[in-house]
N, C-alpha and C positions, 0 to 999 in steps of 0.2 A: 504494499500500500504506500502511495507517495502523495505528497502535497507540493504543488508548485507555488512559490511565493508570488504575491501580487505584482511585484516589480522585478523584472528580469534584466540582466545586463544586455546592452545593445550588442556587445561583442564578447566572445569567450575570454575568460581571464588568462593571463600568462601562466599562472600557477594557482592551484587550489589545494585546500586542506580538508580533511574530514574530521569532524568532531562527533563522537558517539556518546549518547546519553543512555546508559543501561540502567533503567529505573526498576522499581518494584513490579510494575504492570507491563512494561514494554521496553523495546529498544528503539531509539530514534537516531538516525545517522544524518548529519547535516553536511552537505558539500558547500564550502564557503570559499569565496575569492580571497586568496591569501593577502592581497594588497588592500582591497577596499572593505573587506568583511562582508560583502554582499552575500546574502543567503541565496544559493542557486537552486537547491532542491533539498527535500527531506524525505527519507525513506523510513518506514515504520514496520515493526513486527511485534506481535503480542508475546507476553510471557504467561505461563500458567503458575498460579499460586495455589497450593493445596494446604489442607490442615483444618482441623476443627478445634474449638476451644481456644487455647492460647497458641496452638501450633501454626506456624507459617513457614512453608518450605517451597523451594523451587529447584528444578534440575539445572545445574550450571551448563550442561551441554545444550540445553535449550537457549540459554543466553548467547552461546557461541553461534548457534544456528540462526538466532534472531539477528545477531550482528551481521552475519553474512547476507541474510535476506534484506536487511535494511540498507546496507551499503550498496548492494547490487541495484536495488530499486532507486536509490538516490542518484547513483551514477547514470543509470539509464534515463531518468527524468531530466537530469541536468544537461544531457547532450555532450558532456565532456569526453575527451579522449582520456582514458585512465592514466596515460603517461603524463598528463598535466598535474596529477596529484603528487604533492611533495612531502606530505606528512599526515599522520593520523594520531589521535589520542582518545582515550576512553575516560569518561567520568561515570562513576557507578554509585549505586545505592550503598550507603555506608553500613559498617558494622557486621555484615553477614559473615557467616562462618562456612568456608569451603574447605573440605578435607579431601586430599588427593592421594592416590597410590603412587608407586614409583614410576609409573608410565604417564602420570599427569591426569589420570582419569578420576572423576569423583567417586569416592567410596560410598556416598549417600547423598540425598538432596541437601542443598544448602539450607542452613538455619538463617532466616531473614531477620532484619533489624527489628521487625514488629512481632517476632515470635517471643511471647512473654513467659514461656515455660521456665526460662532461666532466672526468674525473679528470686527464688530462694538462694540460688548460687550468688547472685549479685548482692543480696543481703549479707551472706556469709563473708564475701570478700570485703564488704564495707566494714563489717564488725572486726575482721582480722587486723585491719590497720587503723580504722577510725576515719570518719568523714574528713576531718581536717587534714590528716596525712595524705589521703587520696587527692584532695584539692591541691595540696602543696606539690605532690609528685606528678599528677597527671592533669590537673585542672578540672577533673570530673569526679563525681561520686559514682561508683558502679551502679548501673541499673540493668534491667533485663536486656536492653538493646545492645549493650557493649559486647564486643567479641570475646573478651576474656571470660565473661559470665557464661556465654554460650559454650565455650570450650570446657568450662567446669561442668556444665550440664551434660555434655557429651561424655566426659570422663566418668561421671557418675551413673549415667543411664545406658550408655553404649560403650563400655570400656574396651571391648575388642576392636571397635572401629577407631577409637582414639589411639589405641596402641598400634594399629596398622597404618596410621597416617604417616606418609612420607613427606607431605608438604601441607601447610595450612595457609590459605589465602583469603583475602578480602575479595568481594565480587569484581572490583575493577582490576585488582592484581591478576586474578585468574584470566581475564580477557587480555590484559596487557602481555602476559606471558604467552598466551596463544598466538599473539601477533608477533612478538619479538623473540620469544625463547628465553627472555630474561626474567628472573624472579625479582622484580623491582616494584616498590610502592613509593609513596611520597609522604612528606610530613603531615599533610592535611588528612588523608585517609588513615594513616597510622595513628593519628592522635585520637581516633575514635575506638581504639582497641582496648584501652586501659593497660597496655604494655609499653607505652611510649610517653615520654614527658615533653610536651611542647615548650615548657619553660626553659629547659636547658638545651634541647635538641641534639645534644651530644652525649653519648655513653660509650662504654667499652666497645671498641670496634668488633670484638668477638661476639657481641650481642646483636650485631647488624643494625645498630642504631636504637635498640630498645633498652629498657631499664632492666638490668640483670636480676635485681631483687624481685621485681614484679613478675618476671618470667618464672623465677624459682617458686614464688608463692602459688602460681597456677600450674606448676608442673609442665611448663612449655619449654621446649628446646629451641634455642635461637635459630639453629640450622633449618628448622621447619618453616621459618617465616621468610617473607620477602625482605630484601635489603631496602632500607629507607634512603631514597635519593636526596640530594641537597634541596631541590625545589621541584614543583610539579612541571616546570619547563624543561627539566633535565631529559636528555635523550636516553630512554631505557635501552635502546638498541635499534637495529634495522629490521624492517619487515622480512620475516624469513621466507624462503622459497616456497615452503608448504603453505604459509598463510597468504602469500602473494597469489598463488594459484587459486586458493579458495575464494579470494576477494576480487580477483581480476585486476590487481594493482601492481605497480612496479616493485620488484624485490629490492630490499635495501633501503627504501625510503625511511626517514626517521619515524620511530614510534616513541612518543613522549611518555614519561612516567605516569602521566594522567593524575587523577585525584578523585576525591569523593564528590557527590553531586552538589552538595551545598558549597563546597570550595569552588567548584567550576562555575556555579551561578554567580558567586562573588567576582570571579575573573570576568565573566561575561558582562557584568554590570560596570566593570571598570573600577571596582573597589580594591584598595590595597596600597602597597608602598608607593606606587607611581600614580595612584589615582585617588579616589574619594576615600578618606579615612573617617571613621566614626559616623558614617551614614547608615542608619539601621535599615534592614530589609525584612519584610514579612513575606514568606512564601506559603501559598495556600494550595496544597496538593493532597495526596493521600495522607501525608502528615502536614502539620502546621509548624512552621519554624520562624524564629526571629533571630537575626544575626547581624554582625557588623565586623568589618575589618578594622582593627585597631592596634596601636602599639602597646596598649595596656593589657596586662595579663589579668583575666577575671579570677574571682574567688567567690563563687556562689554555687550552692547546691542545686539551684534551679537551672544552672547553665552547664553545658558541656564545654570544657575549655579547649576547644579545637585549635589547631594551627591552620593558617591560610596556606594556599598553594604557593604564595609568593614570599613567605617569610614573616608575614604579620601574624597576629593572633586573630582567631575567628570565633569568639565566644558565641554560643548558639543555644537557644532554648527550643525544645521540640516536644510537640504533642502527637500522640498516635492518631487522634480522631479529628479529622478536618473535613475535607470535601466529601469523602465517601460516607462518613457518618451522617452529614446533613442530607446527602442524597438518599440515604436509607430512610431517614425520617420522612422526607418528601414522598418517597414511594409508599411508605406505610400509610400516609395520610391521603394518598391519591392526588397529590399536587405536583404541578411543575415546580422545579426548584426556584424559579423567580416569583412564584405566586405566594409571597410571604409578606408579613407585616411585623413591625416591632412587637415583642412578646408581651408587653403590658405587665401584668402581675406574674405571668408564667415564667418559670426558669427551667431550662432543660440542660442538664449536664450530659453531653453526648459521648459518654465513655463506653462506647459499644464494644471496643476491643481492649478493655482495660485502659490504663493511661500511664504515660511516661512522665508528664509534667502536669499536675503533681504525680508523684511516684505511687501510683495505685494500680499495679499490674493486673489485679484480678477484679477490678471494679466493673460495674455495669452502668448503663444509663440511668439517669434519675430525672423525673418530672415533678416539679414542685409548683404550688400556687395555682392549680387548676380551679377555674370557676365555671358556673353555668354559662356565662356569656363569653368564655374563652373560645376563640375561633380556631379552626385548623391552621389558618394563615399565621395566627399568633404563635401557635405551637411550633410551626416551622421557623418563624422568625426567632423564637427563643432558642432553637437549635443553633442557628447562625450565631446568636449572641453568646451562647455558652462556649462554642468553639473559638470565637474570636477573643473572648476574655481570657480563656486558657492560654492562648498564644501571647496576648499582649501583656499578661502578668510578668512574663520573663523580660519584657522590653526594659523595664525600670532597673533590671539587674545588670544590663550591659554597661561596661566601664567606659563610657564615651566622654570625650572632651568637647564634643559639639552637640550639646543637648537639644538644640532646636532644629536640627537638620530634618528635612522632609523624610517621611517614611516611604520607602520604595516597596511597591506591592507587585509580587510576581507569582507565577504558578497558574494552574488552570483556574483557580478561583478568581484570579485577578481579571478574568474575562467576564465574570458574572456581576451584574449590576448590584444585586443584593449583597454579595460579598464585599464589593468595594464600598458601598454606602454604610455597611455595618462597621467595617474597619474605620472608616472616616469618622463615623458618629461616636464610636467608643474610644478612639485614640485621641480625638481632638487635635490631630496634627495635619499639616499639609501632606498630600500624597503625590508621588510620581508613579505613574503606571507605564512602564517601558512598552514601546511598540513591539519589540522583538518577543516572539512567543516561545523561542527555543533557547533560552539563556544558558541552560546547562550544556547543551550541545555546542552553542557558540563559544562558551568558555573553554570547552575541550578543544574546539577548533583553534582558539587563540593559543592554547598550550601546544598544539601541534605545530602551529606557525612559529612559535617561539623556539621549539626544538629544531625546526628546520632552518631557521634564519639567525638564531642567536639573539633575537629581540626579546624584550620583556613582554610577557603576555598581557599583563594589565595595561601597559602603555599601548599595546596593539589594539586591545579591545576599546580603549578610550578613543583612539584614532578612528576605529570602525564606527563608533557611535552607537554600539548595541545597547547601551544603557539609557538612551534618550527616550522620552515618552511624554504623554500628556500630563499636565500639572493641575492638581485640584487643590484649591485653597482650603485651609482649615475651617471647620465648623465648630460651634461650641460643643464641648464634650458632654455626652449624655451620662452625667455622673449618677443619676438616679438608677438607670439600668445597670451601670457598672457596680454600684454599691450593692444592688439587689442580688446580682449574680455572684459577686465575690462573697457576700455574706452566706449564701446558700452553700457555696463551694467550701468555705472554711468550716461551716458547721457539719457538712456532710462527710468531709474527707476522713475524720477519725472513725466514723461509723462504717464507711465503706471499707476502710482498712481492717477494722475489727471483724467485719462480716466475712472477709476473705483473707485470712492470714497468709 
């Protein structure tokens, strides 16, 4: 499946790069003019996610096949000669655990970031060192999403599989290795593992860039992990002959180390050392995230203390329930997602898949304040409000030196009027809604161009203008709704936690 952008180049580019966004639900491959940043074509292929209850798994081989399908479709739609492609990079969903045998084949389906079965293991890791120590060492307190917690779950529940593992990869590492043959990751994605400290960024070289004490705590051997490259723009290697045949691309072209999806979105927006610092971003997708590129290291249990792909810090708050949860409520009510109204007295906490922020991995949804005159549209509006408040609560924790910067709104939800207006009303901040719809893939393309040319990817993305968009002035903050939702959330959280230990 492909989509051709509305504006196409009058002539073919002299060189192009491919940025791949391998997300939870699908792979998107963007063919981009390496000089102007013009989006020439996008190919898409779906992923299958399986599991009930807290389980969420996918077959990594399907990611590889989806990458091949998406790249082929994008190249065909772009009309380019594949010989004009000079680089490729992958940005992937964070945290997932991929365990491989000696031949590089998956031993089992990957445990995805939103698999909450590892919540007890995350709690045990937190208790082993204490929250403050984890914040000091990694910038994050372990939650079920983190790779180290998933590894602990695997060791406890499938010890034979853990013992048989010849390699452990993150989703984007797995694909980068398929492309280049090199077991390389980057500081951005590594910082979501709880094995790596973005504060120091340097450890015993024998630990491949990871913290040896944290590896020992979780029984992880450094040689099983990908080496951490200097930055996401680093060339991991050249496209192997086998991968080149599979993709129809020239062998030997640079494969960048790539990064996680949130880090790639920051690059695509032009955030970082050479671009906008301390400008917060809210991403509305399967998950809801708020993050910013900053020189300040965070210290908050509500945030993950990630590293940016360019050497900055990328503190990030993440919720599990965002657009999919609201769409589920709309479906249950028999409404179109845009057929919503402010919730009035109704409060809906849409924790349909448990929750990461706040850390309630076994929680379920909660509806409060229902009256005889409450409408379906208000209930749906309350779902929007609950999801947005959960994301925006982490905004105040970001260690920003530019407190009044506009809020940049991205992700699939940024295309929905109700999402935009709910964020605008509950944040009370001016918004910038970028025109570019594929910021993760565009960020990956900038990383590919950086690896191919030696240029700074953030500076390239800034020149490309991929972060520009429509500007919406601030409106008065709806403090009444904010206070109502946060009050219910604060009162409900202990009960939800106690009900699902």
